[in-house]
C-alpha positions in Angstrom: 185.8 32.4 36.6 188.6 34.3 34.8 190.5 37.1 36.6 192.7 38.4 33.8 194.4 37.4 30.6 198.0 38.4 29.9 199.6 37.8 26.5 200.3 39.0 23.0 197.8 41.1 21.1 197.3 39.3 17.8 194.5 41.6 16.6 193.2 45.0 17.9 190.0 46.9 16.9 188.1 49.5 18.8 185.5 47.0 19.8 187.4 43.8 20.3 190.9 42.2 20.5 192.3 38.7 20.1 194.8 38.0 22.9 197.1 35.0 22.6 197.7 33.4 25.9 199.7 30.1 26.1 199.0 29.4 22.4 195.2 30.0 22.7 193.6 33.0 21.1 190.9 34.6 23.3 188.3 36.9 21.6 187.6 39.7 24.1 185.1 42.5 23.6 186.5 45.8 24.8 185.4 49.4 25.3 186.9 52.4 23.6 188.4 53.4 27.0 190.3 50.2 27.1 191.2 50.4 23.4 192.7 53.9 23.9 194.9 52.5 26.7 196.2 49.4 24.8 196.2 50.6 21.1 200.0 51.0 21.1 200.9 47.8 22.9 202.0 44.5 21.5 201.4 42.7 24.8 199.0 43.5 27.6 197.0 42.3 30.6 193.2 42.6 30.4 190.9 42.0 33.3 188.1 39.8 32.3 184.4 39.6 32.8 182.8 36.3 31.6 179.1 36.7 30.7 176.9 33.7 30.1 173.5 34.1 28.5 171.0 31.6 27.1 172.5 31.9 23.6 176.1 33.0 24.2 179.2 32.9 26.4 181.2 36.1 26.0 184.4 37.5 27.4 184.8 41.2 28.0 188.3 42.7 28.6 189.2 45.8 30.5 192.6 47.7 30.8 192.0 48.3 34.5 190.4 46.5 37.3 188.4 49.6 38.2 186.8 49.7 34.7 185.8 46.0 35.0 184.3 46.7 38.5 182.2 49.6 37.2 181.1 47.4 34.2 179.9 44.7 36.6 178.0 47.4 38.6 176.4 48.7 35.5 175.2 45.3 34.2 173.7 44.5 37.6 171.1 47.2 36.9 167.9 45.8 35.4 167.7 46.6 31.7 171.4 47.0 31.1 173.1 44.1 29.4 176.8 43.6 28.7 176.7 45.4 25.3 174.9 48.4 26.8 177.4 48.5 29.7 180.3 48.4 27.1 178.6 51.2 25.1 178.4 53.3 28.3 182.1 52.8 29.0 182.9 53.6 25.4 180.8 56.9 25.4 182.3 58.5 28.4 185.1 57.6 30.8 184.5 55.4 33.9 185.3 58.4 36.1 182.7 60.6 34.4 180.1 57.8 34.7 180.9 57.3 38.4 180.7 61.1 39.0 177.4 61.4 37.1 175.9 58.5 39.1 177.0 59.9 42.5 175.9 63.4 41.6 172.6 62.2 40.3 173.1 63.7 36.8 170.4 62.0 34.8 171.1 64.1 31.7 174.8 63.0 31.5 173.8 59.3 31.7 170.9 59.8 29.3 173.2 61.3 26.6 174.7 57.8 26.1 173.3 56.0 23.1 170.7 53.4 24.0 170.0 54.9 27.5 166.7 56.6 27.9 165.5 58.7 30.8 163.9 55.8 32.8 167.1 53.7 32.4 169.3 56.6 33.4 167.2 57.1 36.5 167.3 53.4 37.3 171.1 53.4 37.0 171.4 56.3 39.4 168.8 54.9 41.8 170.4 51.4 42.0 174.1 52.4 42.0 174.3 55.8 43.7 174.6 54.4 47.3 177.0 51.6 46.3 179.4 54.0 44.6 179.1 56.6 47.4 180.0 53.9 49.9 183.1 53.0 47.9 184.3 56.6 48.0 185.5 59.0 45.3 188.7 57.1 44.6 187.0 53.7 44.0 188.0 53.8 40.3 191.6 54.8 40.9 193.6 51.6 40.3 195.2 50.1 43.4 199.0 50.2 43.4 200.6 46.8 42.8 203.4 47.6 45.4 203.4 45.9 48.8 200.6 47.3 50.8 200.5 47.8 54.6 198.4 45.8 56.9 196.1 48.8 57.4 195.6 49.2 53.7 194.8 45.5 53.2 192.4 45.6 56.1 190.7 48.7 54.8 190.3 47.1 51.3 188.8 44.0 52.9 186.3 46.1 55.0 185.3 48.2 52.0 184.7 45.0 50.0 182.5 43.7 52.9 180.3 46.8 52.4 181.5 49.2 55.1 181.9 52.9 54.3 185.6 53.7 53.6 185.8 56.7 56.0 184.3 54.9 59.0 186.4 51.8 58.4 189.6 53.9 58.0 188.8 55.7 61.3 188.3 52.4 63.2 191.5 50.9 61.8 193.6 54.0 62.6 192.3 53.9 66.2 193.2 50.2 66.5 196.6 50.7 64.9 197.4 53.6 67.3 196.8 51.4 70.3 198.9 48.4 68.9 200.9 49.0 65.7 202.1 45.4 65.4 198.7 43.8 64.7 198.2 41.5 61.7 195.7 42.1 58.9 193.3 39.6 60.5 193.6 41.2 64.0 192.9 44.6 62.5 189.8 43.4 60.6 188.4 41.6 63.7 189.0 44.7 65.8 187.4 47.0 63.3 184.4 44.7 62.9 183.8 45.0 66.7 183.9 48.8 66.4 181.8 49.2 63.3 
């Protein structure tokens, strides 16, 4: 529903901020990772995750799109709600969480407050393949600069669920045969090969 909020930080705490956007103050829950990135700012852009439960509607804000992406992966696991997901991102960095999940390090996930051995195993079981498919640089923020047709096509194919190395190989082969193809042509060509 909401992609991001950009505005003036009226209030900052390690657990939440109030961000004024267009005269409206939004209360966003944040992780310590996000707090450490915005603590010296007066204005910022926070990527949002809007969580609706029976008894609440809550906004969570993240300094990077990658952190929000990992948060949404975490809360998709049975037994992990938004507050636990935020606790996980506050305890260790998103990169450390991703590495622990990919490597199957139950003990690293289990050290996080509120995560027992069964939940840690469930997180690894449910997310390991998803994160492996996205590749080791899934949490590196994408550059905002103009991207090439190949990069756009690769991003689209990864979002469709294809493994990044296989998609990249297919796109490079198509691009070598005809370097002037549009993003759509590249994607269609890659889909035929994958």
